[in-house]
N, C-alpha and C positions, 0 to 999 in steps of 0.2 A: 748151172743150166742157164740162169739169167744172162750170164756173160756171153754164152754162145748165141742166144737169141738176139741179144743186142748187136753182136758182131754180124750176124746174118742180116738183121734189119739194115745196118749201115751199108753192107755190101749190096743189098737189093736197091737201096736208094742211089748208090753210086752207079750201078748198072742202068737203072731207070733213067738217070739224068745224063750220063755221059758215054755209055757204051754204044758201040756200033751194033745195030740189030742183026747184022750178018754174022757177028762173032759172039753175041750174047743172047742166050735163050730168054733171059729176063727182059732185056731191051726189046727183043722181037715180040714178046707178049704185050708189052706196053705199047709198042708201035701199032699193034693190031687192035688195041683198045680194050676197054673194060669188059665188053661182052665176051671177047675171046678168053680173057682171064676167068670170068665167071663160068664160062663153058668148061674150062679146064678144072676148076674147083668141083663142078658138078660131076664131071667124068671121073675124077679121082675119088670123090665121095662114093660113087656107085661101085668103083673097083674095090674100095675099102670094105663096103658092105658085102660084096660077093666073096672077098677073101675071108672075111669073118665067118660067113656061112660055110665056106669050103673048109675052114679050120674045124668047125663043129663036125663036119663029115669026114675028117681025116686029112685035111689039107695041111699045108706047111705054115708054121708060125712065122717063119722068116718071110714068107710071101705077104702075110698080113702086116708085119712090121714095115716091110717095104712100101706097101700101099698107104699105110698111115703116114709114113715119112713123105711120100709124094703129096698126099692131101695137105699135110701141114705146110710143106714148101709152097704149094700153090695158094694156100690161104695167106701165107706171109707175103707173097707177091701181090695178092689182092689188097692186103692192108697197106702195102707200100704205095 
């Protein structure tokens, strides 16, 4: 797992530094600035909470896992 996170961190740094914002979601977030990245983290956190609540009420585990993945991804972008 650590290897995957290290590889992701390397890719995020590369996209932040050298990618074209029109072709890279990560580069576009960095171009828009920290506030946009933080907004996305907050949005994904809310969606994760709602998916967890939905799971309790019969929702999909896959939906929760997807939202957690989105949250983690945006947290990694924030950390980069």
